[in-house]
KEBATI-820946 format. One record per residue: x, y, z of N, C-alpha, C in turn; residue in one letter; residue number from 1. Coordinates in pm, whole numbers. Layout:
PT    n_c1    n_c2    n_c3   ca_c1   ca_c2   ca_c3    c_c1    c_c2    c_c3  doti  sevex
PT       X       Y       Z       X       Y       Z       X       Y       Z     A    NUM
...
// end
This chain:
PT    n_c1    n_c2    n_c3   ca_c1   ca_c2   ca_c3    c_c1    c_c2    c_c3  doti  sevex
PT    7129    1496  -13256    7144    1477  -13099    6955    1483  -13034     M      1
PT    6880    1512  -13071    6743    1520  -12974    6704    1376  -13030     F      2
PT    6734    1306  -13136    6704    1142  -13157    6758    1092  -13109     G      3
PT    6878    1104  -13081    6957    1031  -12974    6951    1051  -12857     L      4
PT    6894    1107  -12795    6860    1164  -12663    6744    1089  -12617     W      5
PT    6606    1076  -12713    6484     988  -12696    6538     846  -12754     R      6
PT    6595     813  -12758    6629     691  -12801    6718     610  -12672     T      7
PT    6800     668  -12613    6864     620  -12522    6718     626  -12402     F      8
PT    6673     748  -12367    6548     766  -12317    6465     613  -12276     N      9
PT    6432     620  -12426    6326     528  -12411    6347     362  -12388     S     10
PT    6468     340  -12468    6601     192  -12424    6603     215  -12314     V     11
PT    6633     335  -12202    6650     297  -12056    6488     326  -11966     V     12
PT    6442     347  -12050    6262     347  -11971    6200     263  -11986     F     13
PT    6282     148  -12074    6246     -29  -12116    6324    -109  -12002     Y     14
PT    6426     -74  -11980    6527    -126  -11945    6490    -119  -11805     L     15
PT    6421     -37  -11731    6416      29  -11592    6271     -51  -11591     T     16
PT    6190     -63  -11660    6021     -97  -11643    6067    -269  -11660     L     17
PT    6141    -326  -11712    6158    -469  -11666    6210    -577  -11628     A     18
PT    6310    -442  -11571    6358    -503  -11387    6295    -510  -11323     V     19
PT    6201    -342  -11315    6130    -317  -11198    6015    -473  -11222     G     20
PT    6007    -484  -11335    5881    -555  -11227    5890    -672  -11284     L     21
PT    6045    -743  -11295    6128    -835  -11309    6150    -868  -11050     G     22
PT    6133    -720  -11015    6181    -738  -10923    6102    -749  -10834     G     23
PT    5992    -692  -10886    5819    -705  -10778    5878    -875  -10799     L     24
PT    5777    -928  -10878    5795   -1095  -10840    5877   -1138  -10794     V     25
PT    5981   -1122  -10808    6103   -1225  -10711    6108   -1121  -10595     G     26
PT    6041    -997  -10542    6026    -980  -10413    5874   -1012  -10353     N     27
PT    5819   -1043  -10441    5676   -1046  -10396    5693   -1187  -10330     G     28
PT    5778   -1283  -10386    5782   -1491  -10371    5873   -1430  -10223     L     29
PT    5959   -1353  -10226    6026   -1324  -10143    5911   -1318   -9944     V     30
PT    5876   -1235  -10049    5769   -1213   -9881    5644   -1304   -9888     L     31
PT    5596   -1396   -9959    5508   -1529   -9998    5558   -1600   -9888     W     32
PT    5715   -1650   -9897    5717   -1740   -9866    5817   -1701   -9713     H     33
PT    5939   -1632   -9736    5928   -1561   -9590    5767   -1558   -9517     L     34
PT    5715   -1452   -9482    5615   -1447   -9486    5506   -1527   -9322     G     35
PT    5497   -1615   -9500    5378   -1746   -9418    5437   -1885   -9414     L     36
PT    5510   -1902   -9483    5540   -2039   -9532    5718   -2043   -9444     H     37
PT    5834   -1981   -9348    5853   -2042   -9328    5971   -1965   -9160     I     38
PT    5944   -2022   -9106    5996   -1977   -9006    6113   -1854   -8973     K     39
PT    6016   -1765   -8855    6105   -1631   -8892    6238   -1645   -8790     K     40
PT    6419   -1620   -8800    6479   -1600   -8662    6484   -1448   -8666     G     41
PT    6586   -1419   -8534    6600   -1246   -8572    6632   -1212   -8672     P     42
PT    6727   -1260   -8751    6777   -1211   -8855    6745   -1120   -8993     F     43
PT    6609   -1321   -8982    6547   -1336   -9141    6397   -1196   -9107     S     44
PT    6442   -1171   -9016    6301   -1058   -8988    6375    -948   -9066     V     45
PT    6484    -858   -9086    6533    -813   -9160    6540    -812   -9326     Y     46
PT    6544    -951   -9341    6501   -1033   -9438    6383    -949   -9548     I     47
PT    6298    -992   -9449    6196   -1053   -9488    6150    -853   -9496     L     48
PT    6143    -757   -9441    6171    -640   -9473    6176    -566   -9566     H     49
PT    6328    -552   -9571    6411    -584   -9701    6368    -570   -9836     L     50
PT    6246    -690   -9797    6166    -763   -9928    6105    -659   -9931     A     51
PT    6044    -621   -9861    5882    -509   -9822    5909    -377   -9880     A     52
PT    6017    -321   -9817    6098    -192   -9859    6128    -248   -9996     A     53
PT    6180    -333  -10066    6283    -360  -10206    6093    -302  -10299     D     54
PT    6017    -403  -10273    5896    -375  -10347    5789    -305  -10299     F     55
PT    5798    -173  -10206    5759     -92  -10217    5818       1  -10346     L     56
PT    5949      19  -10298    6037     130  -10414    6026      90  -10555     F     57
PT    6038     -87  -10626    6019    -109  -10690    5801     -96  -10773     L     58
PT    5732    -109  -10690    5613     -87  -10759    5576     105  -10779     A     59
PT    5616     140  -10663    5634     333  -10687    5750     356  -10854     C     60
PT    5835     263  -10850    5918     327  -10988    5859     354  -11081     Q     61
PT    5791     173  -11088    5753     126  -11156    5630     191  -11247     V     62
PT    5511     192  -11178    5389     287  -11167    5384     456  -11171     G     63
PT    5446     491  -11117    5538     679  -11172    5591     629  -11307     F     64
PT    5689     542  -11368    5732     581  -11450    5638     551  -11587     S     65
PT    5500     479  -11532    5408     451  -11627    5330     595  -11683     V     66
PT    5328     623  -11537    5188     775  -11548    5330     883  -11606     V     67
PT    5405     905  -11614    5490     941  -11654    5516     974  -11831     Q     68
PT    5512     876  -11884    5511     840  -12006    5376     837  -12005     A     69
PT    5286     866  -11970    5124     834  -12027    5112     982  -12083     A     70
PT    5137    1098  -11881    5104    1231  -11959    5228    1235  -12021     L     71
PT    5367    1230  -12028    5427    1287  -12122    5533    1403  -12043     G     72
PT    5529    1402  -11917    5604    1505  -11802    5642    1404  -11677     A     73
PT    5709    1535  -11622    5785    1431  -11516    5726    1503  -11389     E     74
PT    5710    1470  -11298    5678    1549  -11153    5753    1488  -11047     D     75
PT    5814    1577  -10925    5872    1562  -10842    5854    1491  -10778     T     76
PT    5707    1490  -10730    5610    1388  -10603    5669    1253  -10688     L     77
PT    5667    1235  -10742    5716    1039  -10802    5844    1078  -10696     Y     78
PT    5900    1085  -10729    6050    1096  -10735    6058    1093  -10533     F     79
PT    5989    1168  -10468    5970    1229  -10344    5998    1100  -10302     A     80
PT    5832    1027  -10336    5748     955  -10282    5863     753  -10289     V     81
PT    5883     761  -10367    6010     657  -10420    6124     637  -10386     A     82
PT    6151     794  -10369    6286     757  -10285    6266     734  -10149     F     83
PT    6122     780  -10074    6104     760   -9924    6126     599   -9909     A     84
PT    6050     504  -10008    6113     386  -10031    6227     389  -10000     G     85
PT    6269     365  -10079    6473     341  -10094    6478     336  -10029     F     86
PT    6535     419   -9977    6559     520   -9805    6505     399   -9702     S     87
PT    6457     366   -9653    6376     253   -9589    6466     176   -9593     V     88
PT    6458      89   -9705    6535     -13   -9805    6691       1   -9701     G     89
PT    6770     192   -9763    6862     101   -9690    6956     143   -9588     L     90
PT    6809     154   -9412    6832     158   -9341    6836      50   -9316     W     91
PT    6722     -15   -9389    6691    -135   -9285    6870    -274   -9320     L     92
PT    6933    -253   -9447    7051    -310   -9500    7203    -271   -9413     L     93
PT    7187    -127   -9338    7236     -57   -9283    7245    -141   -9119     A     94
PT    7093    -172   -9074    7133    -190   -8930    7109    -398   -8961     A     95
PT    7055    -433   -9065    7129    -609   -9115    7213    -640   -9054     F     96
PT    7356    -518   -9144    7480    -529   -9173    7530    -569   -9075     S     97
PT    7493    -466   -9008    7566    -394   -8851    7583    -524   -8762     A     98
PT    7446    -554   -8740    7379    -666   -8599    7444    -789   -8693     E     99
PT    7423    -806   -8779    7531    -899   -8863    7662    -987   -8822     R    100
PT    7777    -828   -8844    7908    -839   -8827    7973    -814   -8715     C    101
PT    7779    -745   -8575    7827    -813   -8443    7789    -938   -8468     L    102
PT    7712   -1013   -8435    7680   -1130   -8429    7803   -1223   -8479     S    103
PT    7844   -1212   -8617    7986   -1301   -8578    8101   -1273   -8527     A    104
PT    8143   -1094   -8526    8282   -1122   -8456    8231   -1122   -8291     V    105
PT    8136   -1058   -8251    8161   -1131   -8093    8009   -1240   -8031     V    106
PT    7979   -1307   -8095    7881   -1410   -8071    7826   -1425   -7902     P    107
PT    7885   -1459   -7873    7816   -1489   -7671    7804   -1363   -7654     S    108
PT    7890   -1258   -7698    7847   -1089   -7619    7674   -1081   -7676     G    109
PT    7671   -1105   -7812    7523   -1062   -7845    7387   -1143   -7793     C    110
PT    7472   -1288   -7790    7369   -1320   -7771    7268   -1381   -7647     Q    111
PT    7409   -1243   -7540    7322   -1237   -7393    7252   -1107   -7429     R    112
PT    7400   -1040   -7460    7297    -871   -7461    7148    -848   -7552     C    113
PT    7144    -909   -7718    7061    -922   -7734    6932    -893   -7679     R    114
PT    6802    -834   -7760    6720    -830   -7631    6585    -916   -7687     P    115
PT    6504   -1031   -7713    6438   -1069   -7796    6378   -1033   -7924     R    116
PT    6340    -883   -7913    6263    -869   -7985    6315    -707   -8058     H    117
PT    6429    -743   -8107    6530    -629   -8114    6543    -590   -8230     T    118
PT    6536    -699   -8333    6440    -698   -8455    6291    -669   -8498     A    119
PT    6261    -718   -8484    6082    -623   -8494    6093    -461   -8453     G    120
PT    6133    -460   -8275    6198    -315   -8287    6288    -246   -8378     V    121
PT    6342    -237   -8462    6419    -163   -8483    6372    -191   -8660     V    122
PT    6303    -231   -8683    6238    -242   -8827    6120    -198   -8824     C    123
PT    6051    -153   -8712    5907     -89   -8678    5958      81   -8675     G    124
PT    6081     109   -8599    6139     260   -8586    6177     288   -8689     L    125
PT    6236     201   -8829    6286     288   -8914    6145     276   -9047     V    126
PT    6039     253   -9044    5938     210   -9103    5830     363   -9044     W    127
PT    5892     380   -8894    5789     464   -8845    5881     637   -8916     A    128
PT    6008     618   -8849    6081     703   -8889    6125     779   -9060     L    129
PT    6147     636   -9177    6223     672   -9257    6144     757   -9339     G    130
PT    6051     754   -9422    5972     792   -9497    5894     950   -9437     P    131
PT    5884     982   -9323    5871    1104   -9244    6022    1182   -9298     P    132
PT    6101    1175   -9310    6233    1205   -9252    6214    1270   -9431     A    133
PT    6255    1182   -9528    6218    1219   -9709    6131    1285   -9717     V    134
PT    6005    1275   -9672    5913    1376   -9720    5853    1547   -9618     L    135
PT    5927    1492   -9555    5937    1644   -9458    6077    1697   -9534     L    136
PT    6198    1662   -9619    6280    1735   -9705    6245    1814   -9775     T    137
PT    6139    1630   -9825    6096    1679   -9981    5989    1776   -9996     S    138
PT    5922    1807   -9898    5825    1901   -9869    5875    2095   -9851     N    139
PT    5978    2070   -9753    6046    2197   -9736    6137    2261   -9886     A    140
PT    6188    2130   -9970    6239    2186  -10114    6154    2194  -10213     C    141
PT    6039    2152  -10217    5909    2204  -10300    5897    2059  -10406     G    142
PT    5961    1934  -10303    5904    1859  -10441    5819    1800  -10412     L    143
PT    5705    1871  -10341    5587    1809  -10310    5454    1883  -10371     L    144
PT    5503    1963  -10509    5355    2063  -10485    5370    2199  -10396     R    145
PT    5438    2177  -10342    5458    2303  -10223    5570    2425  -10250     S    146
PT    5525    2523  -10226    5658    2646  -10232    5754    2577  -10149     S    147
PT    5872    2602  -10205    6028    2556  -10095    6033    2673  -10047     A    148
PT    6100    2614   -9947    6187    2704   -9831    6323    2695   -9819     R    149
PT    6349    2803   -9875    6552    2754   -9900    6574    2793   -9763     P    150
PT    6574    2818   -9653    6652    2753   -9554    6654    2652   -9489     L    151
PT    6523    2639   -9485    6464    2525   -9440    6498    2369   -9515     T    152
PT    6497    2451   -9661    6541    2283   -9781    6698    2263   -9690     C    153
PT    6752    2381   -9731    6905    2367   -9678    6925    2273   -9574     L    154
PT    6884    2343   -9444    6864    2251   -9354    6858    2074   -9365     R    155
PT    6718    2121   -9371    6698    1942   -9354    6790    1871   -9453     Y    156
PT    6792    1936   -9603    6845    1811   -9734    6985    1857   -9673     H    157
PT    7089    1929   -9608    7217    1896   -9512    7215    1779   -9433     S    158
PT    7143    1756   -9325    7099    1674   -9301    7083    1520   -9350     A    159
PT    6949    1490   -9410    6966    1409   -9470    7023    1301   -9539     S    160
PT    7145    1438   -9641    7264    1380   -9713    7366    1282   -9603     V    161
PT    7413    1388   -9529    7485    1317   -9378    7423    1206   -9324     V    162
PT    7289    1191   -9340    7229    1071   -9241    7266     946   -9372     W    163
PT    7194     972   -9451    7196     901   -9600    7367     817   -9609     L    164
PT    7431     945   -9598    7552     856   -9669    7643     805   -9515     L    165
PT    7612     863   -9391    7638     751   -9316    7590     613   -9317     S    166
PT    7457     571   -9353    7374     477   -9326    7442     383   -9400     L    167
PT    7539     446   -9575    7582     384   -9708    7715     356   -9611     V    168
PT    7804     420   -9546    7937     425   -9506    7893     239   -9401     C    169
PT    7825     324   -9301    7775     197   -9166    7745      16   -9235     A    170
PT    7711      91   -9387    7651     -55   -9412    7794    -115   -9478     A    171
PT    7836     -59   -9571    7993     -88   -9623    8105    -153   -9540     C    172
PT    8108     -55   -9407    8214     -67   -9278    8177    -259   -9250     V    173
PT    8090    -232   -9255    7995    -388   -9135    8029    -509   -9229     A    174
PT    8024    -477   -9398    8067    -557   -9510    8164    -602   -9514     G    175
PT    8247    -461   -9494    8422    -534   -9501    8501    -582   -9381     L    176
PT    8422    -535   -9255    8460    -642   -9111    8395    -811   -9129     V    177
PT    8301    -776   -9148    8274    -910   -9189    8358    -984   -9234     L    178
PT    8356    -960   -9432    8459    -978   -9452    8589   -1015   -9392     F    179
PT    8644    -990   -9341    8821    -974   -9326    8757   -1117   -9205     V    180
PT    8696   -1071   -9127    8626   -1144   -9035    8642   -1334   -9068     W    181
PT    8580   -1286   -9118    8485   -1446   -9215    8611   -1500   -9266     V    182
PT    8712   -1460   -9357    8799   -1486   -9466    8941   -1486   -9362     A    183
PT    8999   -1455   -9262    9089   -1413   -9239    9057   -1443   -9029     C    184
PT    9023   -1440   -8963    9032   -1433   -8838    8941   -1610   -8817     C    185
PT    8825   -1606   -8843    8726   -1727   -8820    8792   -1864   -8830     S    186
PT    8757   -1939   -8739    8829   -2095   -8784    8685   -2124   -8874     Q    187
PT    8548   -2057   -8797    8431   -2175   -8891    8412   -2214   -8993     R    188
PT    8320   -2274   -8980    8292   -2304   -9127    8214   -2113   -9185     Q    189
PT    8273   -2094   -9340    8162   -2029   -9384    8018   -1984   -9358     R    190
PT    7981   -1879   -9313    7826   -1944   -9271    7710   -1865   -9388     P    191
PT    7629   -1906   -9403    7591   -1890   -9492    7476   -1719   -9513     K    192
PT    7504   -1679   -9385    7470   -1493   -9403    7586   -1433   -9459     F    193
PT    7710   -1486   -9444    7820   -1432   -9485    7809   -1327   -9660     Y    194
PT    7706   -1473   -9755    7713   -1470   -9863    7599   -1309   -9894     G    195
PT    7507   -1350   -9800    7384   -1225   -9847    7471   -1084   -9783     I    196
PT    7470   -1091   -9725    7546    -924   -9653    7671    -827   -9784     V    197
PT    7722    -965   -9803    7832    -924   -9899    7782    -881  -10053     L    198
PT    7679    -924  -10070    7603    -924  -10189    7497    -793  -10167     G    199
PT    7455    -811  -10022    7328    -693  -10052    7481    -580  -10038     S    200
PT    7591    -588   -9984    7686    -460  -10029    7722    -430  -10151     V    201
PT    7775    -540  -10203    7853    -490  -10332    7701    -425  -10417     L    202
PT    7608    -452  -10405    7517    -415  -10464    7493    -318  -10438     L    203
PT    7455    -260  -10304    7442    -116  -10282    7578      30  -10353     L    204
PT    7660     -59  -10329    7784      43  -10348    7790      51  -10564     L    205
PT    7751     -37  -10615    7744     -12  -10746    7624      24  -10802     F    206
PT    7505      -7  -10754    7395      55  -10786    7305      78  -10790     C    207
PT    7336      76  -10625    7235     204  -10526    7302     342  -10428     G    208
PT    7388     318  -10458    7485     489  -10431    7490     569  -10515     L    209
PT    7439     556  -10644    7392     699  -10790    7288     706  -10757     P    210
PT    7174     618  -10677    7051     678  -10667    7091     789  -10499     F    211
PT    7200     749  -10433    7161     803  -10339    7184     966  -10366     V    212
PT    7330     953  -10459    7439    1094  -10521    7349    1114  -10598     L    213
PT    7232    1118  -10665    7082    1192  -10748    7049    1276  -10616     Y    214
PT    6970    1203  -10556    6933    1271  -10413    6991    1329  -10364     W    215
PT    7112    1346  -10353    7193    1418  -10263    7265    1593  -10335     S    216
PT    7256    1571  -10493    7308    1664  -10595    7194    1650  -10693     L    217
PT    7065    1652  -10657    6959    1624  -10747    6970    1754  -10833     R    218
PT    6938    1869  -10804    6949    2009  -10921    7071    2103  -10999     P    219
PT    7173    2033  -10922    7358    1989  -11012    7310    1913  -11140     L    220
PT    7228    1798  -11093    7292    1639  -11228    7154    1692  -11250     L    221
PT    7067    1728  -11261    6959    1780  -11410    6998    1873  -11436     N    222
PT    7105    2035  -11448    7127    2059  -11542    7260    2048  -11582     L    223
PT    7411    1959  -11525    7504    1941  -11574    7525    1798  -11603     L    224
PT    7466    1737  -11610    7479    1610  -11606    7338    1517  -11633     L    225
PT    7238    1543  -11746    7084    1519  -11757    7099    1349  -11776     P    226
PT    7221    1288  -11769    7217    1127  -11866    7194    1096  -11718     V    227
PT    7255    1128  -11654    7264    1044  -11532    7078    1015  -11458     F    228
PT    7015    1136  -11434    6857    1072  -11396    6830     926  -11380     P    229
PT    6827     856  -11508    6704     777  -11564    6836     676  -11532     P    230
PT    6957     677  -11552    7042     586  -11537    7077     567  -11376     L    231
PT    7062     637  -11297    7043     663  -11145    6924     544  -11093     A    232
PT    6812     612  -11196    6674     509  -11155    6675     359  -11220     A    233
PT    6746     374  -11307    6760     240  -11356    6860     151  -11301     F    234
PT    6961     209  -11225    7033      74  -11126    6971     108  -10970     L    235
PT    6894     164  -10943    6813     161  -10839    6733      57  -10824     A    236
PT    6647      13  -10930    6599     -80  -10993    6673    -193  -11001     C    237
PT    6788    -224  -11019    6796    -327  -11047    6936    -350  -10969     V    238
PT    6937    -261  -10825    6973    -277  -10661    6883    -397  -10562     H    239
PT    6744    -312  -10652    6617    -343  -10535    6628    -521  -10627     S    240
PT    6575    -517  -10728    6574    -647  -10802    6705    -797  -10745     S    241
PT    6815    -695  -10766    6833    -856  -10772    6868    -876  -10598     S    242
PT    6825    -830  -10528    6862    -901  -10397    6788   -1063  -10355     R    243
PT    6650   -1083  -10416    6613   -1148  -10455    6745   -1320  -10531     P    244
PT    6762   -1245  -10593    6896   -1370  -10644    7027   -1474  -10620     L    245
PT    7055   -1269  -10491    7184   -1311  -10422    7072   -1470  -10279     V    246
PT    6953   -1420  -10255    6920   -1539  -10147    6896   -1668  -10257     Y    247
PT    6896   -1643  -10402    6852   -1793  -10465    7053   -1807  -10487     F    248
PT    7127   -1739  -10538    7246   -1784  -10498    7327   -1840  -10403     T    249
PT    7285   -1790  -10297    7381   -1875  -10125    7278   -1973  -10122     V    250
PT    7188   -1975  -10188    7051   -2106  -10052    7035   -2213  -10161     G    251
PT    7088   -2204  -10333    7081   -2293  -10390    7198   -2423  -10396     R    252
PT    7190   -2578  -10414    7335   -2616  -10418    7263   -2658  -10551     Q    253
PT    7424   -2650  -10624    7432   -2689  -10827    7395   -2842  -10815     P    254
PT    7383   -2831  -10888    7354   -2967  -11044    7213   -3042  -10959     G    255
PT    7132   -2944  -10856    6936   -3008  -10795    6893   -2860  -10815     K    256
PT    6727   -2898  -10892    6654   -2850  -10848    6506   -2824  -10697     R    257
PT    6542   -2724  -10679    6423   -2785  -10549    6325   -2651  -10613     E    258
PT    6238   -2666  -10516    6133   -2546  -10469    6198   -2397  -10408     P    259
PT    6146   -2279  -10449    6203   -2165  -10461    6191   -2142  -10236     L    260
PT    6144   -2224  -10180    6047   -2225  -10091    6203   -2318   -9993     R    261
PT    6288   -2408  -10013    6344   -2507  -10016    6505   -2427  -10051     A    262
PT    6531   -2336  -10132    6669   -2250  -10114    6585   -2124  -10133     V    263
PT    6476   -2090  -10026    6510   -1954   -9936    6557   -1990   -9807     L    264
PT    6491   -2091   -9769    6495   -2154   -9655    6626   -2219   -9639     Q    265
PT    6718   -2252   -9649    6867   -2284   -9669    6947   -2156   -9715     R    266
PT    6940   -2066   -9751    6992   -1946   -9759    6968   -1851   -9626     A    267
PT    6864   -1902   -9534    6864   -1833   -9430    6869   -1963   -9272     L    268
PT    6897   -2064   -9363    6942   -2144   -9265    6907   -2168   -9058     G    269
PT    7032   -2087   -9075    7097   -2029   -8922    6970   -1953   -8845     E    270
PT    6900   -1915   -8938    6826   -1792   -8841    6705   -1812   -8888     E    271
PT    6671   -1918   -8993    6541   -2011   -8928    6507   -2093   -8871     A    272
PT    6628   -2156   -8810    6656   -2313   -8718    6621   -2221   -8566     A    273
PT    6617   -2096   -8594    6575   -2001   -8439    6467   -1942   -8413     L    274
PT    6349   -1974   -8570    6225   -1890   -8533    6121   -1917   -8425     G    275
PT    6135   -2075   -8388    6010   -2094   -8298    6094   -2044   -8142     A    276
PT    6152   -2065   -8163    6192   -1989   -8019    6225   -1830   -8000     A    277
PT    6256   -1760   -8094    6295   -1606   -8124    6173   -1560   -8120     S    278
PT    6101   -1566   -8217    5994   -1435   -8271    5854   -1522   -8277     L    279
PT    5786   -1520   -8215    5611   -1585   -8291    5606   -1558   -8493     P    280
PT    5530   -1591   -8506    5545   -1677   -8717    5485   -1521   -8739     M    281
PT    5403   -1414   -8672    5292   -1281   -8703    5446   -1234   -8745     G    282
PT    5534   -1151   -8668    5566   -1048   -8624    5619   -1018   -8727     L    283
PT    5591    -948   -8807    5652    -850   -8915    5790    -763   -8848     M    284
// end
């Protein structure tokens, strides 16, 4: 049994490492092209920050996995820091899905009422508030090499779990509403962003949610289901690494070979067309 468990851990470790390295390359290409070579519209700013959050999480996950394998011991500090990056992506996905849903259902109202720099302000707030919220909870619960404070940990952890699950629900509800609206109610041609939102929400449900559950029930799952933590980390890497594939699938034309820049610009065609009038090139 111990030999089988070591084999399983080794297989999952190398799969996680391979997927994470591939995701770093994919998200790095998205950051390079979208950050420097493609005009950014109000919604493609979310895609840029999502790629940055995914890149940060994958870099932490891959780096910490290698360090753990070299040292032969686990450190809760690594999990807390990696999850901080993952939580930023979750916040951004919920905001992006909700805003895209509203822009599809009530386009005229959103166009009139939406401030010019909404996406940049929201992304800035997410980066400012997301990591501290996770790290404060981790510190209270003793994950940052500090002594645990049980009552404070319970309060902070309960609040973080409720908030993270609310973000998951918000992203899923927005994706469902957008799916129903585009499929049944809208008379216009199916927009490109429809595939991006739907693909991202499906990835969250099947690959990202287990990592959120592991954060929520970490001590219990470590004790009762030790096979769950490495699988949750692997699926989280799949979740963050597959998003560039979603952009490629949405933007590519069957039977035609094109550079990644052209495919990405087509996937974000509606937003990219608004870039010059909506946001300055350097805004991230």
